[in-house]
N, C-alpha and C positions, 0 to 999 in steps of 0.2 A: 793482364796489366803489364807483365814483363814483355810480352810480344809487342804491345803498343809502344812501350818505352824503347825497345830495340829497334822498332821500325823508324821512330823519330831520330834515333841516334845514327843509324845507317843512312837515312835520308839526308840528314844534316851533313854528314861526312862526305857523301857523294856530291852534294851541291857545292860545298866549299872546294872540293877537288876539281870541279868543273871550271872554277876561276872566273875569268872575264865573261864567259857565256852566261853564267848564272846572274852576274850583276847587271849585264845588259838587259836580260829578261826582267829582272826585278825592277830595274830603273824605269823601263817602259810601262810596266804594270803599275808601279807606284805613281807615275805621272798620270795615267788614266784614272787611278783612284782619286787623286787630288783634283783633277779636272771635273770629274763627275760631281764631287761634293761642292766644289766652287760654283759651278754653273747652276746647279739646282738650289744652292744656298742663295745665290744672287737673285734668282727668280722668286724664291720664297720671300726674300726680303722685300723685293719690289711689290710682290702681291700683297703682303701684309700692310706695307706702307701706303700703297695706292688705295686699298680698301678703307683704311683708317682715315685718310685724308678726304676721300670721297664722301664718307659718312658724315664726317665733322663739318665739311664745308658745303656740301651740295645735297645729299640724299636724306640726312637725318635718320629717322627710323622707317622711312618709306615716303612715298609721295601719292597724293590724291589729285589726279588730273581731270580737268574738264573733258567730257566725252568728245568735244569738237577740237580739242587741241592735240596735235601730233608734234612731239619734240623734233622730229626730223623733217617737218614741213613748215617753213617760215610763213607760208600763206595762211596757215590755220590760226595764226595769232590774231587775225582781224576779228574772228568770231569765236575763238576758242577760250571763252571766259564765262563766268556765271557767278551767281550768289549762292553761298552755302550758309544757311541759317545756323546761328549758334556755333560758328567755327571755333571761336575762342574757347568755348566750353568743351570742345572735342579734342583739345590738345593739338591743334593744328595752327601752323603759321602761314598766313596768306601771302602769295606772291603774284603780282600782276605784271605781265610781260607785254610790252608794246614795241613795235618797230619805230625807230627814230633815226635821225642823222645829226651828226655834230660837224662843226667846221673849224677844226684846229689849224692855225697858220694858213688860213685861206683855202684849205682843201676839204672836200666832203668825205665823210666816213660813215657808213651805215653801221648802226649799233643796235643792241637790244637794251631797251630801257626797262629796268626792273624795279618795281615798288615792293617794299617789304616792311613788315611791322617792326618799328624801331625798338620795341620792348622785348623782342624775341631773344631767347637764349638757347634755341635748338641748334643753330648753326654758329660757326666761329666767325662769321662776318661781323666786323666791328660796327654794328648798327648803332651803338651808343654814340658814335661820332655824329651821326645824323640827328639824333635826339638832342645832343648838347649844342649843336650849331645854331647860330643866330642868322645864318644866311637865308635869303628868301627861298632859294631852290638849291638845297645842298645835295651833293652826290658824293659817293665814294667809288674808287676804282682800284683795280689790282695793279701790281707793279709792272706787269707785262703791258697792260693797256696804257699806263702812264708813259712807258718808254716808247710805245708806238706812236703816241700823239705828242710826245715831247712836252709833257705838262707835269706839274707838281702840285702839292698841297697849297691851296690859296689861289690858284689860277682860276680864271673864268673861261668858259667856252660857249659858243652859240649852239643851242639845241633846237632842232625842229622836230615836231611830232604831229600826230593826227588825233583829233578827239573822237568821241563815239559816233559822230555824224560824218566823219571822214574829212572834216575841215582841217587845214594845216594851221599851225600856230608855232611861234618861235619865241625864245627868250634865252637869256644867259643863265647858265647854271654854275655853281661854285663848287670846286673840288675841295672838300673838307677833310679828306683822308685818303691815303694810299696804303692798301694792305698787301701783305706778302702771302700768297697762297700757291701751293703746288698744283692745285686743280685749275686747269686752264678754262674749264667750262664756267667758272664764276669770275673769270678774269678777262680773257681775250674778248674784245668787242662788247663789254658789259659796263653799263652804268647803273649803280644802285642808288635809289632815293627813297625817302619815306613814302609808304604806300598811300597815306592820307594826302600828301601833296600830289601824287600821281592821279589819285581819284579826282582831285580838284581840277587838275590840268586836262583830264580826258572826259570828265563827266560820268565816269563809270563807278559811281559810288557803291562801295561794298563788293565790287566784283573782284574775282581772282582767277588767274589762269591755272594755278595749281596751289596745293597746300602741302607743306612739309610737316610730317608727323614727328612728334617727340617720343621719348621712350615710354610715356604713359598712354600713348594712343592705343585704343582698342577698335579695330576696324569693324564697321558694320556696313552692309550694302546700302549705297546711297544712289538714288536715281539720278542719272546725268553725270555721274562722276565715276572714275575708274581708279582703283587703288593699285599702285605698283610696289610690291614688296622689295626688301633689300636684295633678296636672292635674284629677283628679276633685274633690278637696277644695276647690280654688280656683275651680271652675266657677261657683259662685254669684256670686263677685266679678266674674269675667269677663263673665257675663251682664248684671249690673247696669251695668257700665261700658259695654258695647255698647249697652244700651238707652238710657243717658243720652246717648251720642254721637249716636244716631239722633234722639232727641227734640230735642237741642240743635241739630242740623243744620238743623232747620226754621227756627229763629230766624235763623241767619246766612245761610242761603240766601235768605231774604226780603230781608235787607239787600243781599246781592249782586245779587239780581234787580232791586232798585230802581236800583242804580248801573248795571247793564248795560242797563236800559231807557232810562236817560238817554243812555248812549253810543249805543244803537241809534237813538233819536230824533234825536240830533245828527248822526249819519251820514246818515240819510234826508234831513234838512233840508240838510245840506251838499251832497249830490249834487244836490238840487233847485235850490239857489241858485247853485251854482258850475258851471253847464253851459258857460258861455263859457270858463272856466278849463280845464275838461276837454277841450273842443274844441281849445283852444290847445295843450295838452300833446300831443295826438294829432297836430296839424298840425306841431308841431316835431319829430316823429319818434318820440315815445314810443309803444310798443305799448299795446294796450288792457290787457294783463296788467300792464304796468308802472304804468299809471294806477290800476288796481284795487289793486295792491300799495301805491301811494302813499297812497290813502285808508284802506286797511286798517291801515297803519303809524300813520297819524294817529290812528285810533280806539284802537288797542292801546297807544299811548303814554300814554293815560289810566291804564292799569294800571301802567306803569313809574313815572309820577309818583306814583300812589297808593302804590306800594311804598316809594318814597323818603320821602314824607310820613309814611306809617305807621311807618316805622323811626325817624323823628325823635322821635316821642312814644311809640312802642310799646316800643322797646328800653330806655329808662330805666325805663318802667313794669314791663316783664318782669324786669329785673334786680332791681328793688326787691321785687317779689312773690316771686321765687325765693329772695331772701335772707331776707326777714322772714316769709314765709308768709301764709296767709289764715286768720283765726280761724274756727272752726266752732262754732255754737251748741251748748250742752250738750244740748238736747233731741235734736239730730241724732245725738249720740254714743251715745244710749241706744236706738237703733233696732235693735241687734243686729248692726251692721256694724262692721268695723275702721276707725274714723275717729279720727284724732288731734285734739288741741286745735287744731292748725294744720296745714293742708295746704300743702305746698311744691310749686308747679307745676313741671313739667319741660318746658322749651322746647328740644327737641332739634333738631338741624340738619335731620333728615328732615322734621319737622313744618313748619318754616319754609319749606324749599325746596318741599315739596309744596303748601303754601298759595300761595306765589308762583306756582308753575306753574298752579294752578287759576285764580287771578286773571288772569294773562296769557293763558292759553289761552281762557278764557271771553270775555274782552274782545276778543281777536282774532277769535273766531268771530262775535260780534255786530257787529263792525266790518266783517267781510268780506261778510256777507249783503246789506246795502244796497248795497255797492259793486259787486255783480254786475250791477246795472242799467247800469253804465258800459259793460260789454261789448256791450250791445245798442244803444248810442247811435249815431246818425249824426253824424259829425264836423261836417258842414256845418250841420245843424240845431242842434247844440250850440253852434257859434260864433255862430249867430244868436240863441241863448238861448231857443229854442223849447222848450216843456214837452213832455216825452216821456210 
């Protein structure tokens, strides 16, 4: 215990004696520490937020898709639908998707016309607005869609669609609500209307393209239908987050490498210049392992100081960002991903502790390697200050 205490005391004294060199190393290492936590906290916050919004607005507890429907193939919408008996008793919300066109301000815009049960409570879509409306053909749209067509609640727009026989029909629809959602897949290019009205307009009575499961749904294999679990539906988000973490790690590993290189160089120089001191320690009865441990502790203390310094300016910064969030440009929100106006980083204890462990462990390793030369020194030559 006394040896460990002595090692820390000597290490602290030597680091403070190094002056500016120590604080430059500590500064770079603390900056790397803060950047690692900030970047990973930002991605974790986006990940949690995107998953939560996607589940609440689009995926529910999973989706049951018609076997002929491919979400990535618009041409499959024509035949990708069917009837699922007793769907309501299976805790499923039907959604029928048809291709259509609208003509806002004299221009044509292709859209996805989606019919949904107005009594549903699985998704956060305000379908109660459709149920309460007295309009003949009510629809709700997202704020991005409203901005792109320059329309608001109460406006009418001409809609053209095709029925089950492929015949075209057209009529005005009334926008009875504009909702705010961070999930672009329920907003951009989407018109939502009561599924009963869409059945009437297309002649596809009781048909659905997909069903959204609620939390009470228990999946059983159904011929002609394919169930997509949440893990599968959220795979794209997980893949993007993983890719961002890998690309971001290059940046903070470079910062970490710069600081570790400074520690390594300092240790090499220290062993070279303090040979008489090393010889004195050994002559006074310290074993070579104890001397190696002393110099290793001295190098690794850079990481402990860096952690303290990083916390001094990092903690207030993290608290501020976690409270106020980080604004996201509008262009980024239109990329097809679930991104909110603000991302609130999540700085969990696991992230902070793992980052501290990374900094301390890597600093200890680069401090230990140059110190190995001490084990090969001849105490007599070291006392004479001879270069080994």
